[in-house]
Structures are given as C-alpha cells and as structure tokens.
N, C-alpha and C positions, 0 to 999 in steps of 0.2 A: 451434495456439494459440499458442505463442510467435512464430511467423510475423505473427498480427497484431499483438501487442504489439511487433514489433520494427521494425513499420513507423511506430512512434513517430519513429526518428530518421531516417527516409528525407526530411526535408525539404531537406536539402542534395543528396540523391543526384538526382533529377531537375536540378538545374542543373547537376552536373558532367555527365550525360549529355548533356543539349543541348549544353553547351560540346564536347563530343567527336563531336557526331554529325556533323560533316562527313567523318570516318574511322570507318568501320564499325569496324574491328579494334579502334583507341583506344577507341570507344564499349564496345565490349564488355568490353575490359580493366576501363575506368573501372567501369562496372557491376556486374562482377565483385568487384572491391574494396571497391565500397559495399557491396554484399551481405553480403560475409563479415565487414565491419566491424559491420555492423547487426547478424548474427547472435550475434556474439563479445558484443555488450553486451544482448541479450535479456533476460538473467537481471535486469539492472540495471532495465533498462525495466519489467519487470513490476512490480518494486518501486516505481517512482517514478510508474506511471499507474495502479496498481490498488490494492486495499483491503488489501494485504499488510500493508503498515507499520504500521495501526491492529493490525491482529489479532497480530501479533508484540508490538508495546509491551504491550498489553492481558495477553497472556499471560505475559510478562515480570513485570511489576507481580504479578500473581496470585502467580507463585510465590515472588516477594519478600516478598508479603504471609504468605504461608503459613509462611515461615521456612524454605522447603526449598530446598536450594542445587542440589541434581541430580536432584531430581524433580519433574516431569518432565525430562527430557534435554533438551538443546539440539535435538538432531534431532527428537524428537518434537512439541515446539512448533513449529519451522520447518513438519516436515512437515503437523501440522494448520493453520496459517496458510497454508499453500499450497494445501490443500484446499478449505478454506473460501474462500479467494480465487477458486479456480475456480468453486465454488459461486456465489458474489455476482456474480462477473465474466461467468458463462455467457453471457447474454442478450448482452453486449458484443461477446464474442469472437465468438459466432457471427454478427452482425452485421456485424464488421468482416470474419469469414471469408467470408461469401456475398456482400456487396457488394462488396469489394474484392481479397481475395486469390484466390478462386477463378475470378472473371471474369478477373483478369489471366494466371492460371496457363492459362487458356484462351483467350489472345490475343484475347478481346474489347474489352478496354479497354488505354488506354495507361498507363506507370508513372504520371504524373501524376494521372491518373483513379483510378487503383488507390490511390494514397498519399490522394488526397482522400477517397474513399470508408471506406478501413479508418480514417483517422482520426478521422472523424466520429462515432461511437459512443463513441470514448475520449474526444474533447472534450465530448461532451455527459455523458459521466460525470463527468469530472472538474469541471466547470462546477456539477455539481448538487452537489458537497460543497465547493468551495471558499469560502472567507469572501470578501466583498467587500472586506474591510479588509487582507487577505493578498494579494489580487490588487492591489490599489491601490498596496500598499508597493512591489510589484517593478515594477508599472507607472512609478511617480515614480522607480524608481533607474535604468529601462531609458533607452537612447537614444531620443531623438523618433521613429524609425522603430517602435520596439515600443510606444510609449505606447497604452493601452489605452483607446479612445474608447469602444467599443460591447464590454460583457461577452462577447456571443456571439462576436463577432469576436476574440478574445485571442489574440496568438502564444502558438503553443507554448513558446517560450523564457521567455515572461513567465507562461503558465499552470501548468508543470510545477512548478517550484518554490515558486509558490503554493500549490499543491494539496498539497504535500508539509508546508509548514507546517501547513497546515489539518488535515492527517491528525496528524502530531505533538500539535497542540494537543488534538486531539478524543481520540488515545490516551490522553495524560497526564490528560484529565477522567476519562475513565472507569475508568483505573488507580487514581486517587485515590479514587474511590467504594468501588472494589473494595479497596483497602488500608485505609480508614477503620476497617469493621466487626471487622476483625482486630487492630487498633490497639488499639482498645477491649478487645477480650480480651487483650492484653497487658498493658493497663494494671491492668485488675481481678484479672488473676491475680497481677501485681507486688506489688498492695496485698494481696491475701491473705497471701501468703507472708511480707512484711515484718511485717504485722499477727501473724503466728503466731510471729514470731521466728527464723524459718529464714533468716536472713541468707545463708548459705553455699550455699543451693539455688538455682542459677539459675532465674528464671522461664520461661526458654524451655523448659525440660525439660517443665515442666507445660502449658506453652499452646499447644506444638507439636499435642500429639496432639488437644487442645479445638480447637484451629483447624481441623484435618483433620477430626474427626468434626462438627463444626459446618458444614463445606463439603459433605461427602458426605451429610448429613442433608438438608439443604434442597436437591440434586439440584443443586451449583452448576455441573456443566460444562453441564448442559441449560439452566439459565437463562442463564449467560454467554453460550454459543454464540449461543443464540437473541436474545437482546439484542445483539447484535453485528449480526447478520444484518438485522436489523430498522432498526438505526441507520442503512442505507443505504435504507431506503423502497421 
C-alpha cells in the first residue's frame, strides 16, 4: 500500500535512471537512491494524495466543538483517520498495486510503465475531488511548461497542491457544520446561567456534559464516519 502511494514521487526517478543507463552500476545506484528517497517520503505522500487530511481536520474540529482537550487522544484520531483513509482509498491502492507495482516487481513492465500505471488511479482520485478554481490557481502560478491546458492531463506538481487546498477547504466546511450545533448549546447554557444569576459558574461546566450527551444520543460517531465516507462518492 505504501509502495503504491510512494510512486507519486517517482516522476523524477525514470529520468535519473535513464541518464545513468549507459553505466549499469551507476544506474543501479541512482535507482536505489531514488527508491530510498521515495520510501522515506511515503508517509507524507500518503497525506498529500489521499483522504487523510480531510478526516483528520474534521475529527479535530469535532473535539474542539465538544470542548474536550485530550479526548479522544491525538493517537486515536490519527489512527481512526488512517484506517478510514485505507477504507476509502482501498480501490485506488488495489488498482495501483495490480496494474503498476506488481507487474514491475515481476519484471513484466519497465519503470516508466510502472509509474504511469501506478499513478493513474491516484490522479483519477485527485481529479475527482479537486476544485477547478484551485487547479486554475496553481496552473496560473506555474511556469509555462506546467500550465494546465486539459484538466485530465494536469501535471502532478500542479495537481497535488491544488488537491490539498481543496481538501483543506472541504475539511473546514464540514468542521464548521459540526461545530455549529455545539456553539448553539454553549450559547443557550450561557444565557440560562446568566439569567439565573450564577455569574461565578463557568458555562462550560454545564455545557460540556450536555454536548457529550447530545453527541452520544444521536450516535454521532456513526453519522460522522458515514457522512465522511459518502463525501467521496
């Protein structure tokens, strides 16, 4: 799975290997160095080209809206985001592995063919989620060689940051919708406390259990997880 995601960074590897093709030993050294570099960047690439960012942002908003500082713990939120990412991205990972990585490991296709085949499902996933406005932004900022003439053929160096911006925006949009009802509960509790003259009682003392109870009664985790998965169509 991580190897499939790591192939996103191999855009420069085929060129380096081809440059060293005249010397077999040098070519192998360059390929090994490129592979180690890509594997070291695999966790970052997993975040850049998958749904992980949206999940983690939404869960962070949820914890802030509930007013809980340490529950769920960061490790729990990251683990939940990771496994939901694996669930959502499973068809993409499987396609990248079966069409790109596995044939390359079996020496049935070349490095360039493996990269093109493995990157195709990730490109399709990112194109299905990226906003035209974000893609146009990075296309306009790019040099002439990276200008996006056709959306389907957008260069990864333009598509990846545009996809990240789109994911951040959608994560914040969903987070706002999650925080809003908790904010209403906070306001109602604060008004009630002030109307009763209990000025020394922090409203959060009463609103926190109410918000937790509200979230549990509506089966919030089930609703949120289902909505996040469905948001990817």
